[in-house]
N, C-alpha and C positions, 0 to 999 in steps of 0.2 A: 297605161295605168302605172301608178307608182307602187313600188314594193312597200310592204308594211310589216313592221315587227309585231309580235304579239304582246310586247311589254309596253305599258303606258300608264299615265296617271293624269287625272284632271280634277280640279276642285273649283266649284262655282258657288258663290253666295248670292242670295236674293232676298227680297222682302215684298210684302204686300200688306198695307195697313199695319196692324200691330204684330203681324207674323213675320218672323225671319227664319231663313233656312239655309242649309249648306248641302250641296250634292258633292259626294266624293266617289270617283270612279277609278278603279284599279284593274289592270289586266296583266296576266302572265301567260306563259306558254301552256298550251293544251292541245290534245289531239282533235277535239271538236270545240264547238261553241257551248260553253257552260256559264249561265248567268245566275248569280246568287244575289239576293236583295235583302236589305234591312230597311223596311218602310214603317213609319209610325202607325200605330193602331188607328183605324178609321180612314186610312188612305189606301187600303188594299186594292181599290179599283184601279190604281196606277200600275199594278204589277203586269197585267197582260199588255198594256201599252208599252211599258219598258222593255219587255221581251220582244215585242214586235219591232221596236226601234233598234234594238241591239242586233236582231237578226238581219235587218235591212242594211246596217252599217258595217257589221263585222262578220267574218267567216269562221274564224277559229280563235281560241283563247279562253282561259278561265277568267271571267269578269265578275268583280265584286262591286255592287252599287249600294251606297248608303245614303240615306236622307235623314238629316237631323233638323228638328224644328224647335223654335222657341217663340213664345207669345209674351208681349210686354206685360209685366205683372200688374200694371195699373188697371188693366182691363179685367183682371180676375177678382173674385169675391170669396170671402170666407163664409161658410155655412156650417151649422151644427147638424151632425148626423144624429137624429133623435133616437134611432134604434141603438146605435153604439153608446150614446149617453145613458140610456135607460139600463143597458147591460152593465155599465160601469157603476151606476148608482146602486143597483141591486147587489153587486159584489161588495160594495162598501158597507151596505147594511148587514150582510152576512158576516163580514169580518168584524164589524162593530159589536155584534152580539157575542162573538167568540172572544174578542179582545176589547172589553169595555173600557179599559184604561188607556188604550192607544190614542194618540193625538188625532183629531179629526182631519180628513184630507182638505187641502186647500183647493180653491178654484183653479189655480194654475196647474196643480197636480192632476186634477180631473181632466182639464182640457188637453194636457200633454199626452194623454193616452192615445195611441194610434187609432185613427178612424173617427174620433169624436169631432174633430174639426176637419173640414174638407175644403180644399181650394178648388173652386169651380171656375172653369174657363167659360166665357160667354159663348153661347151657341150662335154660329153664323147663320144668316138666312140663306136661302137657296142661291140667290144672285151673288152674294159675297163668296160663298163656297165655290161656285162655278168660276168666279174670277180668280180665286186662289189656285184652283186646280190648273187653270189655263196658264198662270204665271209659273207654276211649278213645272209644267210640261215645257214651256219656253226655256226655262232655266236648264232643264234636263238636256234639251237639244244643244244648248251652248256647251254643256259639259261633255256631251258626246263629240261635238266638233273638236273640243280641246284634246280629248283622248285620241281621236283619229289623227289629229295633227302631230301629236307626239309619236304615235306608232309609225307614222309615215317618215318622220325625221329619223327615227331609229332604223326603219327599213332602208332608207337611202344610204345610211352609213354602212349597214350590213352589206348592201348591194355593192358598194365600192370595195369593201374588203373581199367579198366573193369574186369580184371581177379580177382583182390582183391575184387571188389564189388560182383561179382558172387559167390566167395567163401563165402562172408558174407551171401548172400541169401541162399546158401546151408546150412550153419551153422544154420541160423534161422529156416529154414525148418526142420532140424534135431531136434532142440529144441522143435518145435511144435509137431513133431512126438512123442517125448518122454514124453510129458506132461501126467501125470496120469489122469488128469481131462477130457481129450478129448476122452477117450475110450468109446465105446458104452455102456458097462456095467456100468461105472460110471455115464454116463448121465442118463441111465434108473433108476439107484438107486436114483439119486438126484430127478428126476421127480416123482418117486414112493413115496418118502418121502413127496414131496409137495402135491401130491394127497391125501396121508393119512391125512395130516394136514387139507386139505379142507374137507375131509369126516368127520373128528372129529368135525370140527367147524360148519358143516351144520346140518340142522334139518331134513334131509331126502330128500331134493329137488334135490340133485345131483345123477345122475345115475353112480354107481361105474364102470360098464362095459364100458360105454361111456367114462368116464374119463381115464380109462386105455388105451383105444384105441387111444384117443387123445395124451396121454403121449407117447405111442409107436411111433406115427406119428411124434411128435416133436423131439423125440430122433433120429429118422432116418434123419430128416431134419438137425439136428445139427451135423451130422457126416461130417467130413472134409477130409475123406480118399481120395476122388477124387481130391480135391484141392491140397493136399500134393503130390499126385502122379504126377499131371500135373506140379506143381512147380519143382519137381525133374527132370521131362522130359525136361522142359524148360532150367534148369541149364545145363543139358547134351548137349542140342542143342546149347546153347550159347557158351559153351566151345569148341564145335566142330567148330563153325564158327570162333572163335578167332584163333584156331590152323590152320584152313584152310587159313585164310587171304584173301587178295584181296578186291574187292569192295563188302563188306558185310554189309555196313551201313544200307541199307533198311531192310534187313532181321533181323538184330539186333534190329532195331527200332520196327518192328512187334513183335518180341519176348518180348520186353520191355512192349508193350501194353498188351500182354498176361500175363506176370508176374503181371502187375497191376490189370488185371481182376480177376485173381485167388486170389490175396491178398484181393481185395474188398469183394469177396465172402466169404473168410475165416473170415474176420472181421464181416461180417453180420451174420455169423453162430455162432460166438463165444458166449459161455456161461460161459467163464472163464476169469478172470482178466488177468492172465499171458498170455493166448493165444491172448487176445486183444492187450496187450503190444507188443507181438512178431509181430502181424499184422501191428501195427503202425511203428515198426522198419523196417519191410519189405517195407512198402510204402515209407518211407524216403529214403532208399538205392536205391529203384527202380527209384525214381525221380532223384537221382544223376546219376544213370546209363543212363537215357534218355538224360540228359544234355550232357554227354560225347559222347553218340552215335550220337548226332546231328552233331558232328564235323567229323565223319568218312565218307569216300568216299563210 
């Protein structure tokens, strides 16, 4: 399966008879799948179907779906709202009694009052409405396909970036592995020299045996063998997830946290300038990885 980003956009236009419409679908990052819709009044029946289709196609992301519709004006007709007209005429009579010298209202002025004239759309019969809904659904499927295609293109690009970043982590781990200063024997030799200097500088207050015990303990604590092994294991797991594809964003995010944990421990154990520099490089590349992973489904 291909990797998919949570960022995408699709726009599809369609028509059926005198009705024209536009679907617009947008998606951005989100912890879960959250679908929000703007559907014209009278088509609320589409909302459950839209949610069902989104749940089948998408795993995560904040998705906004908008449907705008227009009907050719030639099909519509103007009618007079009798109740609104009666209310306006009564108001005119009241005002005329209070202001007898005022100029009488014109027909244009009366009709300009809101609600007096109504533009009525022709009502579709059952068969026409069913055909319209079927075309809207077909057009929605096309828009969803477009959204998925864009999310997958974005996902492929992110996957290539992550692949290079994981290769960098592997290379840095290999450099840390090859450092001569991180071997247990080197650490013990360095600590032994420091202990010898302390003994030479002291006047007999230091216990040589205790000092050697503490030095051995410090050498053991400074060993980063486990951290390097876990980093290598995380690299293999991340590469496996990238090759598997699908909705692996959460798993990769967990791995990035583990990468960061091991790197922090490596830096805290470091007793070598070069190892510390490698640790800082690892932290920088892992932060970049986490930024990319936040975009994956």
